[in-house]
Each structure stands twice: as C-alpha cells, then as structure tokens.
N, C-alpha and C positions, 0 to 999 in steps of 0.2 A: 538607481536606474533612471534613465531619461525617458523611457517609454514602458508601457505595461508589457509584462512577459507573457509568452504563450507557452504553456506547460502541458506536456503529454505524459501521462502515467500509464504504464502497461502492467497489467495484473494477470497472473496465471489463473486464478479462480475468482468467482464473484466477490467473496469476502475480502480478498486482497485489494480490492478497489479502495478501501479506506482503513482496514484494521491496523496497518503499520504506518500509514501516511496521511490519514484523514485530517488530523489537526494541522499539519503543514499546508495541505491543500486549502483548508478553510482560511488560513492566514493569507495565502496568496489571493484567493478570491476576494476577501475583504479589502485587500490593498488595491484591487482593480485589475489584477492579472486574470487571464483566461485559462481555464483548466479543462482538458479533455481526458477522460479516463476510459481505457479500453480493457474489458475483461475478455481474456482469450478463450477460456473454456466455460462450458455451462455449469460445471461443478456437480452435476447430479450423481455421476457414477462414483465420485470419491468424497464429496463433501455434503451430500444431502443425508446427514446422519440419521434423521428420523426415518427416512425411507430405507436406508441401509439396515438399520436395526430391525425394522419390520420384516425385511427379507430374511435376516439372519435368524430371527427368533420366531417367525411365524410363517409368512408367505414363502413360496418357493419359486425361483426362476425369474429372470429378468422380464419375461413376457408378461408378467402380472403387474409390472410397473408402467404407469403412464409417464414415460420419460418427458414427453413434450409438456405435459401438465405440470410436472415437477420443475422443469426449466422455467416455465412462466411464474411459478410460485417463488422460486429463488430470485428471479430477476425483480419481482415486485418487492421482495425483502430488501434487496440492494438499492433499488430506486428510492425506497422510503428512507433508508439510512443515509444515502447521498444527499437527499433533499435537506435533511437536518444539518448537514455540513455545508450546504450551499452549492453542491456539485450538480450541475444541470446537464452538461454535455457528457453523457454516459453511453458507451457503446458496447454491445455484446457480440463477439464473433461466433459464439456458440460452438466452439470446437469440442469434440468429444474428449473427455478427461479421464477415461480409464487408462489411456496412454497418450500423453501429450508429447509429441515428437517435433523436432526441428525439421520442417518440410519447406520446400521452395514455395508452395502455394500459400503457406502461412506467412512467410517472409514478405511475399509480394503484397498480400492484403495489408499488412502493417505499413509497408513502404508507401502504398497509395494513401493511407491515412496521413502519414507524415507529409507527403506532398500536398495533401488537401489543407491541413490545418497549419502547416509551416511552424512547428514549435521551435522555441529558442532553447528549451530545456526538456530533457527526458528523464523520468524517474522509473526505475525498474527493480527487479529482484537482485539479490547478491549473486554473483557468479561463483562464490565460494561456499554456498550453502551445502552442507554434507560434504565438505572438503572438495567441492567441484564435481561430485558424482552426479550423474544425470538424475534429475527429478523434474517435476512440473515447473517449479520455480526457476530452476536452472535453465530449462528449455525456454521459458518465457524470456529470460535475460538474453539468451543467445539469439532467439528470433528477433528481439528488439534491436540488438546491436547489429545484426546482419541487415535488418531493414533500414537502419540508419545509414549504413554504407551504401545499400542499393539505391535509396532515395536520393543520395547525393550525386549519383552519376546518370548515365544514359540508360534508362530502363527499357527493356524489351517490350514492344507493343504498348508503350505508354507515351502519351503526348504531353502530359503535364511537365512543367519545368522542374529541374532538380532543386533539392533543398537540403542544406546541411544543418544538423542540430549542433549548437555550439557547446552545450553543457550536458553531461550525463551524471546522474547520481544513483547510487545503489542503496536500497533500503538495507540497513545493517542489523536489524533485529531478525536473525534467522528464524525460520519457522519451526524446525525440529532440532532438538538438542541431542547430540550423540557424542561419543568419545572422539569422533573425528574432528570435532570442533577445536581440539587442542592444536590442530594444524594451522588454523586461522583464528586469531583472536576476535572475540566478539565486541571488544570495546571500540566505539566508533570514532571517526574523525570529526563529525559534525553532529551537534545536538540542537534540535529545534525545540524551544520551550513552548509546549502546547497547554500549559496549565490553564490559560484563560479559556480554552475551548474543550477541556477534558470532559466537562459535563455533557456537552453536545456529542462528543465521541462515544461516551457511554450509552447515551440514548440511541445513537446510530447502531451500536452493537446489539442493543436490545431488539432491533428489527430482525436479526438473523435467527429466526426461530428454528429453521431447519437444521441448524448446527448447534443447538443447545446453548447458545451464547447468552440469551436474555437472563437478566437477574444477577445472582451472585457471581457467576463465572466471568462475565465481562468485567465486573468490578475488580475481582481478584486478579484477572489478567493484567489490567492496567496498573494495579498496585505492585505487581511482581515484575512486569516487563517495562512499562512506561516509566516506572519510578526507579527500579534497581540500577539500571545502567547509567542513570543521570544523577544519582544521589550525591556522589562525591564532587559533582560540579555545581551543587546547590540548585538544581533544577527539580522542582517537585514532580513534574510530569513532562517527559520529552519523547520525541521521535528521533531516530538515529540514522545517519547516512554516512556513506563514503563517496568521495569524488572519484571520477574516472580519469580526469585530466588534472595536471597541476594547476593551482590557482596563480594567476599572474596579476600583480598589483604594482603600483608605483611606490607604495609605502607598506609597511608591515600591517597585515590584517588583524589589528588588535580588537579583541572582543570587549564591547561595552559592558556586557554581563560580568565578565571576569573582573574588570576594574571596579564595577559597582559593588560586587560581593566583598571585595577587599576593604571598601570604605564604609559600608553600612554596619551598624551595631550587630554583633554576632547573635545576640538574643533575638533580633528581628528575623535574621536569616533562619535560625533554627525553628522559630515559631512557624514560619512559612513552610519549611520543609516537613514539619511534623503533622500538618493537617492532611487527613485522608479524605479528599474531595469525593472520590468515586463512591464511597460507602454512603454518602449523603444524597446521592442522586436517587429520587423516588423511582420505584419500579412498578409499572402498571402492566400486569400479565395480559390484560385484554387488549392492550395497545391503543386504547381510546383516550 
C-alpha cells in the first residue's frame, strides 16, 4: 500500500469489537493504519451473562436491573480490552439488544460515521451466519452494507460529501454452531496469522468479566477456534475472513506464507504448530 488504510469495523455486540478480529486490527494499527470500531448494541440484555444469571436464579424482573449501570460496566470492559490491542477509536451506539433490527435510523447513523471517517475498508459479520436467518450479527451486517450504499450517494438532510468504501470483509468464524452451517461452509478464504499477538488477545478477552470469558474459557476458545480452522494451513493462531468483492491484481496473489511452509524443514513447522501459547498466558483474576 502507498498510504495508510482507514479501517471501519462494525460489531453487533461489545465483545464482537475484538473477539473475532482483534489480532488483525492490532496488526493494522502497528503498521500505521487507522482503525475505528463501532459497537452497535450495548449488549446488556443478551450478553451481560452475570446479570442475566442473577435474574434467572435470584432476582425477578427487569425493573431490578440498573441497565445504564451495566452498560457502563460492559463498555469499560471493552475499552480495557481494546487498549491492550491498541484500538483507541471505539464508539458505542448503545442500541437495545433484546431485538436488534435493521431500521432506517440505524442505517443513517452508520452512514454518517462512514462519511465522517471515510474508511477504505469495512469489516463486519458474516451474512451467512445461521444460514442467513435473522440474528443480531446478521442485522449488523445488513445495516453496515446498507449504510455503505447510503453513504456513497446523496443522503437526505445531510450536507457531508459522499464516500464509497472500496473493500468489505466478513468475519468468517460464525458465532453459533448449528446444523444449518452445512448450507455454508465454515472454511475461510483468508486467514490472518495472529500468532504474534495472540497473548494480547487472550489478555483482552480476560477483561470481559460480565461474559465469563476471563481465565480458562478464553484460552480454550482460541485453542479451539483460532487454531482449528487454520491448522491445515500451518498457522498456529489465525483470524478468518471472506471477501465481498473479487480481488483484482496484475499478477497472481501468491502467498509468501504458503511458499515459506513448503521450503522450511517440516520439523520446525510442526514444532511451531504444536505450541499452545494461550495456556501459557498468566491469568490475574483481580485484573491488577
């Protein structure tokens, strides 16, 4: 690239700001690219697991929940995790998440952000999660794509100039596994090797206390998800993506990684693949 990229990542829930894409964003930030992350929903009604469990097994009724207080708590968790990965431009739309729907008002808010930051690249959720059935991730994807189209034209009641996003990537590690996944394969088109930042990503996940991620769960998550899909490509820990548009080049886009794996001693490759880095990351329950 001849100039730094501007990247916009849209996330349905607070944890989605980095759980599937944090290592990739960290790489781009270290390279000098600018990254803006937008969390659509506040996540309290669906992902504040500790609060939900308290209601289910103890308290009764939503009136007993200080939703605003829990929103602040979750946002502080996400801010702490993003700081570890170097993500500083983090925005919260605070949409209610008991039912996240595609609405014009949401599309317009995102379109205004697109016109403000003028991203070259947008990353969002897969449109095929749960085989394309409506869910929060799917709604976030649709809102984002509609906003991309709206921002590129003449927006009603908006004086900012149009902006077109050149590249769109979908996060390809679907959130929920169901039998419907047979309709759309989970194997990705693009793997980003995040082995060098996986320790930071684990520590970022340790910040998400309201979702029970700290400790063994975050480590097992990355051993099972960040490693399984990338194992046969000799990538110890990776994040996975699909392109929205065909890639246009003057020459074949040959992967340096694939050529290197074919030439290095297999013993070295297997030794690198066999190391479980996440289990070696110390866990401090106090967060200090």
